[in-house]
N, CA, C and O atoms as a printed pandas DataFrame, in Angstrom:
     atom_number atom_name residue_name chain_id  residue_number  x_coord  y_coord  z_coord
0              1         N          MET        A               1  -14.796   31.128   34.131
1              2        CA          MET        A               1  -14.217   30.202   33.168
2              3         C          MET        A               1  -14.768   28.801   33.459
3              4         O          MET        A               1  -14.293   28.110   34.360
4              5         N          HIS        A               2  -15.757   28.404   32.695
5              6        CA          HIS        A               2  -16.367   27.097   32.899
6              7         C          HIS        A               2  -15.531   25.963   32.321
7              8         O          HIS        A               2  -15.819   24.791   32.566
8              9         N          GLU        A               3  -14.508   26.300   31.563
9             10        CA          GLU        A               3  -13.652   25.266   30.985
10            11         C          GLU        A               3  -12.976   24.409   32.048
11            12         O          GLU        A               3  -12.808   23.207   31.846
12            13         N          LEU        A               4  -12.589   24.996   33.167
13            14        CA          LEU        A               4  -11.914   24.222   34.213
14            15         C          LEU        A               4  -12.819   23.106   34.725
15            16         O          LEU        A               4  -12.372   21.969   34.880
16            17         N          GLY        A               5  -14.068   23.416   34.986
17            18        CA          GLY        A               5  -15.013   22.390   35.434
18            19         C          GLY        A               5  -15.197   21.299   34.399
19            20         O          GLY        A               5  -15.317   20.122   34.741
20            21         N          VAL        A               6  -15.221   21.689   33.135
21            22        CA          VAL        A               6  -15.376   20.713   32.055
22            23         C          VAL        A               6  -14.146   19.817   31.972
23            24         O          VAL        A               6  -14.273   18.608   31.774
24            25         N          VAL        A               7  -12.959   20.397   32.121
25            26        CA          VAL        A               7  -11.731   19.598   32.081
26            27         C          VAL        A               7  -11.703   18.612   33.250
27            28         O          VAL        A               7  -11.272   17.471   33.081
28            29         N          PHE        A               8  -12.152   19.034   34.425
29            30        CA          PHE        A               8  -12.237   18.101   35.559
30            31         C          PHE        A               8  -13.184   16.943   35.241
31            32         O          PHE        A               8  -12.913   15.803   35.617
32            33         N          GLU        A               9  -14.283   17.223   34.557
33            34        CA          GLU        A               9  -15.223   16.161   34.162
34            35         C          GLU        A               9  -14.596   15.222   33.135
35            36         O          GLU        A               9  -14.830   14.014   33.177
36            37         N          VAL        A              10  -13.807   15.765   32.218
37            38        CA          VAL        A              10  -13.093   14.930   31.241
38            39         C          VAL        A              10  -12.152   13.985   31.981
39            40         O          VAL        A              10  -12.124   12.788   31.697
40            41         N          ILE        A              11  -11.383   14.516   32.928
41            42        CA          ILE        A              11  -10.445   13.690   33.696
42            43         C          ILE        A              11  -11.202   12.619   34.477
43            44         O          ILE        A              11  -10.763   11.470   34.536
44            45         N          LYS        A              12  -12.317   12.979   35.066
45            46        CA          LYS        A              12  -13.135   12.015   35.808
46            47         C          LYS        A              12  -13.635   10.898   34.880
47            48         O          LYS        A              12  -13.605    9.724   35.251
48            49         N          THR        A              13  -14.088   11.260   33.690
49            50        CA          THR        A              13  -14.564   10.275   32.711
50            51         C          THR        A              13  -13.432    9.354   32.272
51            52         O          THR        A              13  -13.615    8.141   32.173
52            53         N          VAL        A              14  -12.261    9.935   32.009
53            54        CA          VAL        A              14  -11.101    9.129   31.603
54            55         C          VAL        A              14  -10.685    8.205   32.746
55            56         O          VAL        A              14  -10.351    7.045   32.508
56            57         N          LYS        A              15  -10.702    8.701   33.973
57            58        CA          LYS        A              15  -10.352    7.869   35.142
58            59         C          LYS        A              15  -11.285    6.666   35.233
59            60         O          LYS        A              15  -10.829    5.546   35.467
60            61         N          ASN        A              16  -12.582    6.885   35.051
61            62        CA          ASN        A              16  -13.541    5.774   35.071
62            63         C          ASN        A              16  -13.241    4.765   33.971
63            64         O          ASN        A              16  -13.322    3.557   34.191
64            65         N          PHE        A              17  -12.893    5.266   32.778
65            66        CA          PHE        A              17  -12.555    4.399   31.649
66            67         C          PHE        A              17  -11.304    3.574   31.957
67            68         O          PHE        A              17  -11.262    2.373   31.694
68            69         N          VAL        A              18  -10.290    4.232   32.518
69            70        CA          VAL        A              18   -9.030    3.567   32.871
70            71         C          VAL        A              18   -9.280    2.469   33.905
71            72         O          VAL        A              18   -8.799    1.347   33.750
72            73         N          ASP        A              19  -10.024    2.790   34.946
73            74        CA          ASP        A              19  -10.311    1.815   36.005
74            75         C          ASP        A              19  -11.123    0.635   35.476
75            76         O          ASP        A              19  -10.838   -0.517   35.802
76            77         N          LYS        A              20  -12.121    0.924   34.669
77            78        CA          LYS        A              20  -13.002   -0.118   34.132
78            79         C          LYS        A              20  -12.254   -1.092   33.225
79            80         O          LYS        A              20  -12.573   -2.280   33.175
80            81         N          ASN        A              21  -11.255   -0.574   32.508
81            82        CA          ASN        A              21  -10.535   -1.390   31.531
82            83         C          ASN        A              21   -9.176   -1.881   32.017
83            84         O          ASN        A              21   -8.427   -2.478   31.242
84            85         N          GLY        A              22   -8.846   -1.643   33.271
85            86        CA          GLY        A              22   -7.604   -2.142   33.837
86            87         C          GLY        A              22   -6.351   -1.554   33.206
87            88         O          GLY        A              22   -5.332   -2.235   33.103
88            89         N          LEU        A              23   -6.416   -0.310   32.788
89            90        CA          LEU        A              23   -5.264    0.338   32.168
90            91         C          LEU        A              23   -4.375    0.947   33.250
91            92         O          LEU        A              23   -4.833    1.242   34.353
92            93         N          THR        A              24   -3.106    1.129   32.918
93            94        CA          THR        A              24   -2.178    1.636   33.926
94            95         C          THR        A              24   -1.651    3.030   33.630
95            96         O          THR        A              24   -1.349    3.784   34.554
96            97         N          LYS        A              25   -1.536    3.385   32.347
97            98        CA          LYS        A              25   -0.953    4.683   32.001
98            99         C          LYS        A              25   -1.699    5.282   30.817
99           100         O          LYS        A              25   -1.936    4.614   29.811
100          101         N          VAL        A              26   -2.062    6.549   30.954
101          102        CA          VAL        A              26   -2.697    7.277   29.854
102          103         C          VAL        A              26   -1.656    8.220   29.264
103          104         O          VAL        A              26   -1.164    9.122   29.941
104          105         N          ASP        A              27   -1.329    8.001   27.999
105          106        CA          ASP        A              27   -0.348    8.836   27.316
106          107         C          ASP        A              27   -0.976   10.133   26.806
107          108         O          ASP        A              27   -0.427   11.218   26.998
108          109         N          THR        A              28   -2.144   10.004   26.149
109          110        CA          THR        A              28   -2.759   11.160   25.499
110          111         C          THR        A              28   -4.279   11.086   25.582
111          112         O          THR        A              28   -4.876   10.018   25.449
112          113         N          ILE        A              29   -4.882   12.233   25.803
113          114        CA          ILE        A              29   -6.335   12.381   25.705
114          115         C          ILE        A              29   -6.590   13.279   24.499
115          116         O          ILE        A              29   -6.032   14.371   24.395
116          117         N          VAL        A              30   -7.442   12.805   23.589
117          118        CA          VAL        A              30   -7.772   13.573   22.391
118          119         C          VAL        A              30   -9.220   14.053   22.499
119          120         O          VAL        A              30  -10.146   13.252   22.628
120          121         N          LEU        A              31   -9.393   15.363   22.443
121          122        CA          LEU        A              31  -10.729   15.954   22.482
122          123         C          LEU        A              31  -11.091   16.496   21.107
123          124         O          LEU        A              31  -10.221   16.915   20.344
124          125         N          GLN        A              32  -12.377   16.482   20.801
125          126        CA          GLN        A              32  -12.887   17.144   19.606
126          127         C          GLN        A              32  -13.769   18.294   20.078
127          128         O          GLN        A              32  -14.688   18.110   20.876
128          129         N          ILE        A              33  -13.468   19.486   19.563
129          130        CA          ILE        A              33  -14.221   20.674   19.948
130          131         C          ILE        A              33  -14.670   21.388   18.677
131          132         O          ILE        A              33  -13.856   21.709   17.811
132          133         N          GLY        A              34  -15.965   21.628   18.577
133          134        CA          GLY        A              34  -16.512   22.326   17.423
134          135         C          GLY        A              34  -16.183   23.809   17.448
135          136         O          GLY        A              34  -16.036   24.413   18.511
136          137         N          GLU        A              35  -16.069   24.386   16.252
137          138        CA          GLU        A              35  -15.770   25.822   16.140
138          139         C          GLU        A              35  -16.824   26.688   16.830
139          140         O          GLU        A              35  -16.524   27.802   17.259
140          141         N          LEU        A              36  -18.047   26.188   16.939
141          142        CA          LEU        A              36  -19.124   26.948   17.574
142          143         C          LEU        A              36  -19.452   26.447   18.975
143          144         O          LEU        A              36  -20.453   26.850   19.566
144          145         N          SER        A              37  -18.614   25.575   19.500
145          146        CA          SER        A              37  -18.813   25.071   20.856
146          147         C          SER        A              37  -18.616   26.213   21.850
147          148         O          SER        A              37  -17.920   27.186   21.563
148          149         N          SER        A              38  -19.228   26.083   23.002
149          150        CA          SER        A              38  -19.011   27.101   24.041
150          151         C          SER        A              38  -17.649   26.933   24.718
151          152         O          SER        A              38  -17.248   27.772   25.524
152          153         N          MET        A              39  -16.944   25.857   24.392
153          154        CA          MET        A              39  -15.614   25.609   24.946
154          155         C          MET        A              39  -14.558   26.280   24.066
155          156         O          MET        A              39  -14.595   26.166   22.841
156          157         N          ILE        A              40  -13.637   26.967   24.692
157          158        CA          ILE        A              40  -12.566   27.644   23.961
158          159         C          ILE        A              40  -11.299   26.800   24.100
159          160         O          ILE        A              40  -10.769   26.647   25.200
160          161         N          PRO        A              41  -10.808   26.244   22.962
161          162        CA          PRO        A              41   -9.649   25.341   23.019
162          163         C          PRO        A              41   -8.456   25.898   23.788
163          164         O          PRO        A              41   -7.811   25.164   24.538
164          165         N          LYS        A              42   -8.155   27.179   23.616
165          166        CA          LYS        A              42   -7.023   27.793   24.320
166          167         C          LYS        A              42   -7.199   27.654   25.834
167          168         O          LYS        A              42   -6.244   27.341   26.544
168          169         N          TYR        A              43   -8.410   27.885   26.325
169          170        CA          TYR        A              43   -8.666   27.797   27.762
170          171         C          TYR        A              43   -8.656   26.350   28.247
171          172         O          TYR        A              43   -8.237   26.068   29.370
172          173         N          ILE        A              44   -9.114   25.444   27.404
173          174        CA          ILE        A              44   -9.054   24.017   27.757
174          175         C          ILE        A              44   -7.590   23.622   27.963
175          176         O          ILE        A              44   -7.249   22.961   28.945
176          177         N          HIS        A              45   -6.722   24.037   27.020
177          178        CA          HIS        A              45   -5.280   23.748   27.145
178          179         C          HIS        A              45   -4.700   24.374   28.409
179          180         O          HIS        A              45   -3.893   23.751   29.099
180          181         N          GLU        A              46   -5.108   25.598   28.709
181          182        CA          GLU        A              46   -4.570   26.289   29.883
182          183         C          GLU        A              46   -5.037   25.658   31.192
183          184         O          GLU        A              46   -4.296   25.659   32.175
184          185         N          CYS        A              47   -6.251   25.120   31.216
185          186        CA          CYS        A              47   -6.807   24.499   32.431
186          187         C          CYS        A              47   -6.281   23.085   32.666
187          188         O          CYS        A              47   -6.251   22.611   33.802
188          189         N          PHE        A              48   -5.873   22.422   31.606
189          190        CA          PHE        A              48   -5.494   21.015   31.693
190          191         C          PHE        A              48   -4.420   20.743   32.745
191          192         O          PHE        A              48   -4.591   19.818   33.539
192          193         N          PRO        A              49   -3.313   21.506   32.793
193          194        CA          PRO        A              49   -2.288   21.225   33.812
194          195         C          PRO        A              49   -2.827   21.283   35.245
195          196         O          PRO        A              49   -2.431   20.477   36.087
196          197         N          ALA        A              50   -3.720   22.224   35.523
197          198        CA          ALA        A              50   -4.294   22.328   36.874
198          199         C          ALA        A              50   -5.169   21.122   37.192
199          200         O          ALA        A              50   -5.202   20.656   38.331
200          201         N          ALA        A              51   -5.871   20.619   36.189
201          202        CA          ALA        A              51   -6.777   19.489   36.402
202          203         C          ALA        A              51   -6.031   18.178   36.641
203          204         O          ALA        A              51   -6.534   17.293   37.333
204          205         N          ILE        A              52   -4.837   18.054   36.072
205          206        CA          ILE        A              52   -4.096   16.791   36.224
206          207         C          ILE        A              52   -3.023   16.858   37.308
207          208         O          ILE        A              52   -2.412   15.841   37.637
208          209         N          ASP        A              53   -2.793   18.036   37.859
209          210        CA          ASP        A              53   -1.774   18.206   38.895
210          211         C          ASP        A              53   -2.081   17.317   40.102
211          212         O          ASP        A              53   -3.182   17.352   40.652
212          213         N          GLY        A              54   -1.095   16.526   40.499
213          214        CA          GLY        A              54   -1.240   15.654   41.660
214          215         C          GLY        A              54   -2.068   14.408   41.410
215          216         O          GLY        A              54   -2.459   13.717   42.351
216          217         N          THR        A              55   -2.336   14.118   40.143
217          218        CA          THR        A              55   -3.115   12.920   39.806
218          219         C          THR        A              55   -2.246   11.930   39.046
219          220         O          THR        A              55   -1.089   12.209   38.732
220          221         N          GLU        A              56   -2.816   10.786   38.761
221          222        CA          GLU        A              56   -2.108    9.774   37.965
222          223         C          GLU        A              56   -1.940   10.203   36.510
223          224         O          GLU        A              56   -1.281    9.510   35.735
224          225         N          PHE        A              57   -2.528   11.333   36.132
225          226        CA          PHE        A              57   -2.472   11.807   34.748
226          227         C          PHE        A              57   -1.464   12.936   34.539
227          228         O          PHE        A              57   -1.501   13.617   33.515
228          229         N          GLU        A              58   -0.568   13.137   35.500
229          230        CA          GLU        A              58    0.382   14.254   35.418
230          231         C          GLU        A              58    1.248   14.243   34.164
231          232         O          GLU        A              58    1.670   15.302   33.699
232          233         N          GLU        A              59    1.518   13.074   33.614
233          234        CA          GLU        A              59    2.351   12.975   32.410
234          235         C          GLU        A              59    1.515   12.887   31.131
235          236         O          GLU        A              59    2.065   12.763   30.036
236          237         N          THR        A              60    0.211   12.949   31.265
237          238        CA          THR        A              60   -0.688   12.791   30.120
238          239         C          THR        A              60   -0.699   14.055   29.266
239          240         O          THR        A              60   -0.739   15.174   29.778
240          241         N          LYS        A              61   -0.661   13.844   27.946
241          242        CA          LYS        A              61   -0.720   14.958   26.998
242          243         C          LYS        A              61   -2.172   15.177   26.574
243          244         O          LYS        A              61   -2.998   14.266   26.638
244          245         N          LEU        A              62   -2.457   16.382   26.149
245          246        CA          LEU        A              62   -3.783   16.728   25.649
246          247         C          LEU        A              62   -3.667   17.169   24.200
247          248         O          LEU        A              62   -2.848   18.025   23.864
248          249         N          GLU        A              63   -4.491   16.581   23.348
249          250        CA          GLU        A              63   -4.588   17.013   21.952
250          251         C          GLU        A              63   -6.021   17.456   21.710
251          252         O          GLU        A              63   -6.966   16.855   22.220
252          253         N          ILE        A              64   -6.166   18.506   20.930
253          254        CA          ILE        A              64   -7.498   19.001   20.594
254          255         C          ILE        A              64   -7.631   19.071   19.080
255          256         O          ILE        A              64   -6.798   19.661   18.392
256          257         N          GLU        A              65   -8.689   18.461   18.579
257          258        CA          GLU        A              65   -9.034   18.538   17.164
258          259         C          GLU        A              65  -10.229   19.485   17.038
259          260         O          GLU        A              65  -11.212   19.362   17.769
260          261         N          ILE        A              66  -10.132   20.417   16.114
261          262        CA          ILE        A              66  -11.214   21.372   15.896
262          263         C          ILE        A              66  -12.139   20.831   14.801
263          264         O          ILE        A              66  -11.695   20.468   13.712
264          265         N          ILE        A              67  -13.432   20.789   15.120
265          266        CA          ILE        A              67  -14.442   20.345   14.159
266          267         C          ILE        A              67  -15.009   21.599   13.489
267          268         O          ILE        A              67  -15.514   22.489   14.173
268          269         N          PRO        A              68  -14.930   21.676   12.150
269          270        CA          PRO        A              68  -15.413   22.875   11.470
270          271         C          PRO        A              68  -16.921   23.078   11.623
271          272         O          PRO        A              68  -17.685   22.122   11.759
272          273         N          ALA        A              69  -17.326   24.343   11.596
273          274        CA          ALA        A              69  -18.745   24.702   11.671
274          275         C          ALA        A              69  -19.326   24.610   10.265
275          276         O          ALA        A              69  -19.250   25.560    9.486
276          277         N          GLU        A              70  -19.901   23.469    9.957
277          278        CA          GLU        A              70  -20.431   23.252    8.617
278          279         C          GLU        A              70  -21.945   23.185    8.621
279          280         O          GLU        A              70  -22.575   22.695    9.558
280          281         N          ALA        A              71  -22.504   23.698    7.535
281          282        CA          ALA        A              71  -23.953   23.698    7.356
282          283         C          ALA        A              71  -24.265   23.223    5.946
283          284         O          ALA        A              71  -23.399   23.203    5.072
284          285         N          ILE        A              72  -25.525   22.841    5.743
285          286        CA          ILE        A              72  -25.984   22.480    4.407
286          287         C          ILE        A              72  -27.072   23.470    4.005
287          288         O          ILE        A              72  -28.013   23.723    4.757
288          289         N          CYS        A              73  -26.925   24.013    2.828
289          290        CA          CYS        A              73  -27.886   24.974    2.314
290          291         C          CYS        A              73  -29.207   24.262    2.024
291          292         O          CYS        A              73  -29.222   23.208    1.387
292          293         N          LYS        A              74  -30.306   24.835    2.488
293          294        CA          LYS        A              74  -31.623   24.226    2.267
294          295         C          LYS        A              74  -32.118   24.442    0.839
295          296         O          LYS        A              74  -33.031   23.753    0.384
296          297         N          GLU        A              75  -31.519   25.393    0.138
297          298        CA          GLU        A              75  -31.926   25.678   -1.240
298          299         C          GLU        A              75  -31.193   24.791   -2.248
299          300         O          GLU        A              75  -31.825   24.106   -3.051
300          301         N          CYS        A              76  -29.853   24.808   -2.201
301          302        CA          CYS        A              76  -29.073   24.093   -3.228
302          303         C          CYS        A              76  -28.325   22.873   -2.701
303          304         O          CYS        A              76  -27.655   22.179   -3.467
304          305         N          LYS        A              77  -28.433   22.606   -1.399
305          306        CA          LYS        A              77  -27.814   21.437   -0.747
306          307         C          LYS        A              77  -26.287   21.485   -0.692
307          308         O          LYS        A              77  -25.651   20.456   -0.464
308          309         N          TYR        A              78  -25.700   22.639   -0.893
309          310        CA          TYR        A              78  -24.251   22.801   -0.817
310          311         C          TYR        A              78  -23.810   22.811    0.649
311          312         O          TYR        A              78  -24.453   23.442    1.488
312          313         N          VAL        A              79  -22.719   22.117    0.954
313          314        CA          VAL        A              79  -22.159   22.094    2.309
314          315         C          VAL        A              79  -21.052   23.152    2.385
315          316         O          VAL        A              79  -20.157   23.190    1.541
316          317         N          PHE        A              80  -21.128   24.008    3.410
317          318        CA          PHE        A              80  -20.159   25.097    3.516
318          319         C          PHE        A              80  -19.872   25.428    4.979
319          320         O          PHE        A              80  -20.641   25.080    5.876
320          321         N          ASN        A              81  -18.745   26.109    5.198
321          322        CA          ASN        A              81  -18.361   26.557    6.538
322          323         C          ASN        A              81  -19.082   27.873    6.816
323          324         O          ASN        A              81  -18.860   28.872    6.132
324          325         N          ILE        A              82  -19.951   27.857    7.834
325          326        CA          ILE        A              82  -20.769   29.047    8.076
326          327         C          ILE        A              82  -19.971   30.215    8.660
327          328         O          ILE        A              82  -20.397   31.364    8.540
328          329         N          LEU        A              83  -18.850   29.952    9.273
329          330        CA          LEU        A              83  -18.020   31.048    9.788
330          331         C          LEU        A              83  -17.278   31.748    8.650
331          332         O          LEU        A              83  -17.226   32.976    8.586
332          333         N          ARG        A              84  -16.716   30.956    7.770
333          334        CA          ARG        A              84  -15.970   31.513    6.646
334          335         C          ARG        A              84  -16.869   32.293    5.683
335          336         O          ARG        A              84  -16.447   33.274    5.070
336          337         N          HIS        A              85  -18.107   31.837    5.566
337          338        CA          HIS        A              85  -19.015   32.440    4.586
338          339         C          HIS        A              85  -20.104   33.286    5.235
339          340         O          HIS        A              85  -21.110   33.599    4.598
340          341         N          LYS        A              86  -19.908   33.657    6.494
341          342        CA          LYS        A              86  -20.809   34.566    7.217
342          343         C          LYS        A              86  -22.266   34.137    7.126
343          344         O          LYS        A              86  -23.158   34.955    6.903
344          345         N          SER        A              87  -22.490   32.843    7.302
345          346        CA          SER        A              87  -23.839   32.260    7.346
346          347         C          SER        A              87  -24.604   32.353    6.027
347          348         O          SER        A              87  -25.819   32.159    5.993
348          349         N          GLU        A              88  -23.894   32.648    4.949
349          350        CA          GLU        A              88  -24.548   32.735    3.639
350          351         C          GLU        A              88  -23.959   31.680    2.715
351          352         O          GLU        A              88  -22.740   31.532    2.628
352          353         N          CYS        A              89  -24.823   30.950    2.030
353          354        CA          CYS        A              89  -24.345   29.925    1.099
354          355         C          CYS        A              89  -23.503   30.590    0.012
355          356         O          CYS        A              89  -23.976   31.511   -0.653
356          357         N          PRO        A              90  -22.263   30.138   -0.177
357          358        CA          PRO        A              90  -21.400   30.750   -1.187
358          359         C          PRO        A              90  -21.831   30.404   -2.617
359          360         O          PRO        A              90  -21.407   31.052   -3.574
360          361         N          ARG        A              91  -22.664   29.394   -2.748
361          362        CA          ARG        A              91  -23.108   28.990   -4.083
362          363         C          ARG        A              91  -24.346   29.777   -4.529
363          364         O          ARG        A              91  -24.367   30.324   -5.632
364          365         N          CYS        A              92  -25.374   29.837   -3.677
365          366        CA          CYS        A              92  -26.639   30.473   -4.102
366          367         C          CYS        A              92  -27.022   31.695   -3.263
367          368         O          CYS        A              92  -28.046   32.327   -3.523
368          369         N          GLU        A              93  -26.207   32.029   -2.262
369          370        CA          GLU        A              93  -26.393   33.184   -1.380
370          371         C          GLU        A              93  -27.607   33.082   -0.456
371          372         O          GLU        A              93  -28.038   34.083    0.116
372          373         N          SER        A              94  -28.148   31.895   -0.314
373          374        CA          SER        A              94  -29.278   31.697    0.589
374          375         C          SER        A              94  -28.818   31.803    2.042
375          376         O          SER        A              94  -27.682   31.469    2.378
376          377         N          LEU        A              95  -29.715   32.271    2.884
377          378        CA          LEU        A              95  -29.453   32.315    4.324
378          379         C          LEU        A              95  -30.185   31.193    5.052
379          380         O          LEU        A              95  -30.194   31.148    6.282
380          381         N          GLU        A              96  -30.785   30.308    4.307
381          382        CA          GLU        A              96  -31.513   29.166    4.867
382          383         C          GLU        A              96  -30.601   27.946    4.843
383          384         O          GLU        A              96  -30.261   27.436    3.775
384          385         N          TRP        A              97  -30.209   27.484    6.021
385          386        CA          TRP        A              97  -29.296   26.342    6.100
386          387         C          TRP        A              97  -29.578   25.549    7.359
387          388         O          TRP        A              97  -30.235   26.024    8.286
388          389         N          GLY        A              98  -29.068   24.335    7.370
389          390        CA          GLY        A              98  -29.158   23.471    8.547
390          391         C          GLY        A              98  -27.761   23.141    9.044
391          392         O          GLY        A              98  -26.853   22.881    8.255
392          393         N          MET        A              99  -27.602   23.154   10.340
393          394        CA          MET        A              99  -26.301   22.889   10.965
394          395         C          MET        A              99  -25.931   21.413   10.820
395          396         O          MET        A              99  -26.751   20.538   11.100
396          397         N          LEU        A             100  -24.710   21.136   10.388
397          398        CA          LEU        A             100  -24.203   19.762   10.293
398          399         C          LEU        A             100  -23.203   19.453   11.403
399          400         O          LEU        A             100  -23.254   18.386   12.014
400          401         N          SER        A             101  -22.306   20.379   11.656
401          402        CA          SER        A             101  -21.278   20.155   12.677
402          403         C          SER        A             101  -20.744   21.493   13.167
403          404         O          SER        A             101  -20.937   22.537   12.544
404          405         N          GLY        A             102  -20.058   21.422   14.318
405          406        CA          GLY        A             102  -19.404   22.612   14.831
406          407         C          GLY        A             102  -19.722   22.936   16.274
407          408         O          GLY        A             102  -19.101   23.827   16.855
408          409         N          LYS        A             103  -20.684   22.227   16.872
409          410        CA          LYS        A             103  -21.029   22.484   18.271
410          411         C          LYS        A             103  -20.562   21.360   19.200
411          412         O          LYS        A             103  -20.874   21.368   20.391
412          413         N          GLU        A             104  -19.830   20.414   18.666
413          414        CA          GLU        A             104  -19.419   19.234   19.429
414          415         C          GLU        A             104  -18.410   19.554   20.528
415          416         O          GLU        A             104  -17.635   20.507   20.450
416          417         N          PHE        A             105  -18.459   18.724   21.537
417          418        CA          PHE        A             105  -17.396   18.648   22.536
418          419         C          PHE        A             105  -17.393   17.202   22.998
419          420         O          PHE        A             105  -18.332   16.750   23.652
420          421         N          SER        A             106  -16.333   16.476   22.656
421          422        CA          SER        A             106  -16.308   15.056   23.023
422          423         C          SER        A             106  -14.882   14.561   23.230
423          424         O          SER        A             106  -13.911   15.140   22.743
424          425         N          ILE        A             107  -14.806   13.468   23.973
425          426        CA          ILE        A             107  -13.537   12.758   24.109
426          427         C          ILE        A             107  -13.481   11.807   22.925
427          428         O          ILE        A             107  -14.246   10.845   22.861
428          429         N          LYS        A             108  -12.591   12.068   22.000
429          430        CA          LYS        A             108  -12.484   11.238   20.801
430          431         C          LYS        A             108  -11.702    9.964   21.086
431          432         O          LYS        A             108  -12.060    8.879   20.627
432          433         N          GLU        A             109  -10.618   10.120   21.858
433          434        CA          GLU        A             109   -9.694    8.996   22.008
434          435         C          GLU        A             109   -8.915    9.119   23.312
435          436         O          GLU        A             109   -8.585   10.217   23.760
436          437         N          VAL        A             110   -8.635    7.975   23.903
437          438        CA          VAL        A             110   -7.751    7.889   25.056
438          439         C          VAL        A             110   -6.654    6.908   24.663
439          440         O          VAL        A             110   -6.914    5.720   24.470
440          441         N          ILE        A             111   -5.434    7.409   24.546
441          442        CA          ILE        A             111   -4.305    6.554   24.182
442          443         C          ILE        A             111   -3.663    6.101   25.485
443          444         O          ILE        A             111   -3.085    6.898   26.224
444          445         N          ALA        A             112   -3.777    4.805   25.751
445          446        CA          ALA        A             112   -3.343    4.271   27.048
446          447         C          ALA        A             112   -2.818    2.856   26.898
447          448         O          ALA        A             112   -2.949    2.231   25.845
448          449         N          CYS        A             113   -2.218    2.362   27.980
449          450        CA          CYS        A             113   -1.759    0.972   28.010
450          451         C          CYS        A             113   -2.031    0.370   29.369
451          452         O          CYS        A             113   -1.718   -0.798   29.601
């Protein structure tokens, strides 16, 4: 489960941000995870308590926003969800598309004071 290592890196990044900006308390960490990311949101949530145990972030909440797996059809330029439409453009049935979103993994927001 590589999610635990990733969550530790998120906490480390947030700690650096907190220290650099003189913040005292982090209420919430908001992550964005793409539908096609190698990170599984359920496992990220499950690993989070272990990563913050015994740290200054023990009371911090975790929110995860899912970024849809969207592509643009190279034939008709229609934007569609490639998971919902099984990689086929629902407008023209082309299998030629370019990825727009869905592989992201990022810290979107740190709510702190």
